[in-house]
N, C-alpha and C positions, 0 to 999 in steps of 0.2 A: 286361319286366325292365329296371330302370334300369342305365345304364352310367356308369362313373366314369372321369375322366381327371385324373391327378395331375400337377401341375407345381410343382416346388419342395418345400419341407418343409411338411408339414401335420400336424395332430394325428392319432393313430391312430383316434380316434372323433370323430364330428361333435358339435357343440354342447357342447364341453367347454372348460375354461380352457386356453389355449395361450400360452406365454411366449416372448418373443424371447431371443436369447443375452444381451442386456443386462439381462433380468429384467422388462421391460415387458410388458404384456398386448397380444396381438393382438385386434382386433375382428373379429367375424363379420358378414357382410352377405349376405342372400339377394338375388340379382339375377336378374330374369326380364324377358322382353319383354311378357308379358301378365299382369302382377300375380302372383297365386299360382296361375295356371292355365298349363299348358304347361311347356315346358322351363325350367329355372332352373340357376343356378350358386351355390354357396356360396363366397364370397370371404373371404379373411383379409387 
């Protein structure tokens, strides 16, 4: 079962458009230590 840890303001669903208070878009980046295998974090 995956676990999630939320820090700060993030969108309610993953992989959606998320705007800053100024109206600019935030970018999403998948960060992991072993490429696409193992644990990873979705960063905005």
